[in-house]
C-alpha positions, -999 to 999 in steps of 0.1 A, spaced: 383 -135 149 354 -158 137 312 -143 130 292 -147 156 254 -154 142 220 -149 156 187 -159 142 156 -141 147 127 -160 146 130 -195 150 101 -212 129 103 -230 99 129 -210 81 150 -195 118 152 -229 133 169 -245 96 191 -215 91 204 -213 130 212 -253 125 230 -249 94 246 -219 103 263 -240 133 268 -267 109 291 -241 88 313 -237 119 297 -204 138 285 -201 171 251 -195 168 222 -178 193 187 -184 180 160 -153 191 123 -162 197 98 -143 216 78 -173 225 92 -192 251 77 -228 246 95 -228 209 125 -216 225 125 -240 253 118 -271 230 147 -258 202 167 -261 238 161 -300 242 167 -303 205 131 -308 193 120 -286 164 83 -278 162 74 -290 126 83 -319 102 117 -311 80 140 -339 70 169 -340 87 162 -311 107 163 -327 137 192 -345 136 209 -312 124 197 -293 158 209 -323 183 242 -322 167 247 -289 181 226 -274 202 245 -265 238 236 -289 263 231 -322 245 253 -350 253 277 -354 223 268 -321 206 294 -296 189 275 -268 221 279 -245 189 240 -238 192 215 -222 220 185 -200 221 172 -170 241 139 -149 246 160 -120 252 170 -87 225 196 -74 246 218 -106 246 213 -111 210 230 -79 202 256 -80 224 263 -116 204 263 -114 172 284 -95 148 258 -106 118 217 -111 121 198 -125 103 161 -122 109 137 -149 96 99 -138 110 71 -146 91 55 -120 66 21 -140 63 -12 -122 42 -30 -96 58 -61 -104 73 -90 -99 39 -65 -85 20 -36 -96 -3 -9 -75 8 20 -85 32 15 -78 68 47 -62 75 43 -60 112 63 -89 128 93 -80 108 90 -43 114 88 -55 155 117 -73 152 136 -47 138 127 -25 164 133 -48 189 167 -54 176 180 -14 170 182 -4 203 207 -31 216 230 -27 185 260 -7 199 289 -11 175 294 -20 139 273 -50 128 254 -64 95 216 -73 100 204 -93 73 163 -99 63 152 -135 50 120 -129 52 97 -129 22 91 -87 20 71 -63 -8 101 -45 -29 108 -14 -11 109 -32 23 146 -36 28 157 9 21 128 18 47 141 -6 68 176 4 65 165 44 72 145 27 100 175 6 113 201 35 114 179 63 132 170 36 159 207 15 169 228 34 184 263 27 166 240 46 136 251 39 101 275 13 109 247 -4 114 238 -18 83 218 -38 63 217 -67 37 185 -86 21 197 -124 9 160 -141 -1 155 -177 12 145 -205 -13 138 -233 8 117 -264 -8 98 -281 21 106 -315 24 146 -304 11 153 -274 32 186 -282 52 198 -295 18 192 -259 1 207 -238 30 240 -256 34 243 -267 -8 225 -236 -21 214 -236 -60 225 -200 -56 231 -173 -27 215 -138 -36 224 -108 -13 212 -68 -18 239 -47 -2 243 -11 -2 278 -14 2 315 -35 2 315 -41 42 279 -61 40 297 -81 6 325 -93 26 306 -107 58 286 -125 36 313 -140 17 324 -150 52 295 -162 60 285 -183 32 323 -193 23 318 -231 22 284 -233 0 305 -203 -26 336 -233 -23 317 -260 -35 305 -237 -64 274 -217 -49 266 -188 -73 273 -161 -52 250 -132 -70 248 -93 -58 231 -74 -65 207 -40 -50 179 -37 -28 150 -38 -48 163 -68 -70 170 -85 -44 132 -87 -29 123 -92 -67 140 -124 -67 119 -141 -45 90 -128 -56 97 -137 -93 107 -167 -90 74 -177 -62 55 -168 -91 72 -179 -120 70 -217 -102 36 -205 -101 24 -201 -136 41 -229 -145 22 -250 -123 -10 -230 -134 -5 -236 -171 0 -274 -169 -30 -275 -150 -50 -250 -174 -38 -276 -201 -53 -307 -181 -91 -287 -183 -82 -285 -222 -72 -324 -223 -105 -331 -205 -124 -313 -226 -109 -324 -260 -99 -362 -245 -66 -357 -245 -37 -373 -220 -21 -341 -201 5 -363 -186 20 -372 -224 17 -338 -231 35 -328 -204 61 -354 -210 64 -339 -248 69 -304 -241 90 -309 -209 119 -324 -236 122 -291 -246 149 -274 -227 134 -238 -234 107 -251 -205 121 -282 -189 104 -312 -176 98 -297 -135 67 -284 -120 48 -298 -151 26 -326 -132 -11 -315 -135 -30 -320 -104 -54 -299 -81 -29 -273 -73 -3 -259 -58 -7 -244 -18 14 -239 13 24 -212 31 46 -193 8 36 -196 -31 -2 -189 -27 4 -158 -1 36 -146 -21 19 -142 -52 -11 -126 -40 12 -97 -18 33 -94 -54 1 -79 -71 -6 -57 -40 26 -44 -40 26 -41 -78 -6 -25 -75 10 3 -47 37 9 -71 16 18 -105 24 -14 -121 -7 -41 -116 -9 -42 -152 25 -59 -154 11 -81 -134 -27 -92 -139 -20 -128 -152 -14 -137 -118 -44 -129 -110 -54 -161 -135 -28 -181 -120 -43 -175 -89 -74 -184 -105 -69 -206 -123 -53 -227 -88 -80 -225 -68 -104 -238 -92 -87 -273 -93 -99 -278 -58 -137 -274 -70 -127 -296 -101 -117 -325 -79 -146 -319 -55 -174 -324 -86 -156 -354 -101 -158 -369 -66 -195 -356 -61 -204 -374 -98 -183 -406 -86 -206 -417 -60 -235 -407 -80 -237 -368 -77 -242 -365 -39 -221 -367 -10 -249 -374 19 -244 -409 29 -210 -413 9 -179 -423 25 -150 -408 13 -114 -418 19 -86 -391 14 -51 -398 12 -31 -373 18 -39 -337 46 -3 -318 42 2 -290 10 32 -312 0 54 -345 7 81 -347 33 59 -321 52 40 -317 82 22 -282 65 -12 -278 60 -14 -240 57 -37 -238 28 -37 -272 18 -56 -283 -15 -58 -317 1 -77 -308 31 -94 -281 12 -109 -307 -8 -119 -329 23 -129 -296 37 -157 -289 9 -171 -325 8 -177 -332 49 -195 -294 41 -216 -312 15 -225 -339 39 -196 -362 34 -182 -385 57 -146 -379 49 -118 -398 68 -84 -386 58 -50 -405 69 -13 -386 61 19 -396 69 29 -367 89 4 -341 88 -25 -357 112 -22 -337 141 -20 -305 126 -50 -313 102 -70 -322 138 -61 -290 149 -72 -274 116 -103 -293 107 -116 -307 141 -147 -322 125 -132 -345 96 -123 -382 102 -89 -390 107 -76 -427 102 -37 -442 109 -34 -458 81 -43 -460 47 -61 -490 50 -82 -481 80 -89 -446 62 -103 -466 27 -124 -491 48 -158 -492 37 -148 -460 9 -170 -448 -18 -144 -434 -33 -107 -429 -25 -89 -394 -33 -53 -395 -32 -48 -358 -25 -8 -356 -14 18 -374 -34 33 -389 -8 58 -423 -17 37 -442 11 8 -441 -12 22 -450 -44 38 -478 -30 -1 -492 -18 -10 -527 -29 -39 -518 -50 -57 -553 -42 -53 -554 -8 -70 -518 -4 -97 -536 -26 -109 -562 1 -118 -535 23 -128 -505 2 -167 -506 -4 -164 -496 -39 -131 -499 -56 -129 -460 -72 -99 -437 -70 -95 -405 -79 -56 -393 -89 -53 -354 -75 -21 -358 -84 -7 -379 -118 18 -396 -94 -2 -434 -90 5 -464 -118 -31 -460 -134 -25 -498 -153 -16 -513 -118 -47 -503 -101 -69 -508 -128 -51 -545 -127 -63 -550 -93 -103 -540 -105 -102 -504 -95 -114 -475 -111 -93 -448 -122 -91 -417 -127 -69 -385 -126 -72 -353 -140 -66 -341 -169 -65 -380 -183 -88 -400 -206 -114 -421 -186 -93 -458 -195 
């Protein structure tokens, strides 16, 4: 009999996973404790922007004309427990307020709510990013609270989704990592991921702690690479070098690679910064804090980039923001997303606003979320309107739309032709040819 799958938590990760499991042919029940979110998903609408997700959802949600009907949603843990053979837990693990450590309360609550309804042999699969050691603790908690006892098994299957590519990454993962304590859990997960495995996705089996460490290690490595090239940008500015050419040259070394070597205002979002800090906090709890002291500098370099962009903007308008109009192109932490959590772009915009600048922001997808987070900033409906009358333009999120802007058209409406490229993604020659003073992080002034 075909496996039935539940997905606990229908945020960014959960909604994507639920829709993808339906696409792979399973009957799926998504659960969330927020009724409004469930109602939205039942209409085939997603609470966030992710390319391809809304279409995938509508292809499978029951009750939508032409759908397969394989995907339904509920707020009932009792219904989920009775329905599912495999339960994926995809709830959020934010940073604790005022601390570096991870807040496990949502994960713990999900396990506590689900366990009493597990009356038959079943597999619970954690996908949330958690501190190492959590899976072993939760496995004991699950077996003690579930009527099925030890037959309610646990596995850990970390997610590696890139915002903007989440659907692709779920359906065609570059690797599938599973932490298991027994052969039955491995067999079930091989059945769940049979199609990606058949396509060639590596299926890597390991113990709980190693599986938990894979995600935090991967994120820490990526953060290190980003902060490294940003540190080189600081050196290039001091030495009058060009960080773009430097990155191109070292990227040809196969041991280093070209990806994540674009200097800019640093990383943000809801995962990388908080995962980095939670990893440091957990290492300290384990007595291995010295092994990760370098991550504090990685975090510091990253945050320093934002302040440096504010300084460059201040210098560009004559040393002070009072009475100056500043256009900010970009609000999300990365392109192809509406996610503004810990967005470097919005952080820079907010700092300039606090220092007296008249800031106007435009972003292709993140405007609503940006307004909610920073209601005191100005917002425009187009890039052209954002730069109208501006004394300086800041390019802070590398949307394709911004790379395709016509510098000559923008020059006609701006007060001063000054642009600061915070992502090293624009063509300097194109902008300078149109009469703009172009400056980017880590690059020569001309």
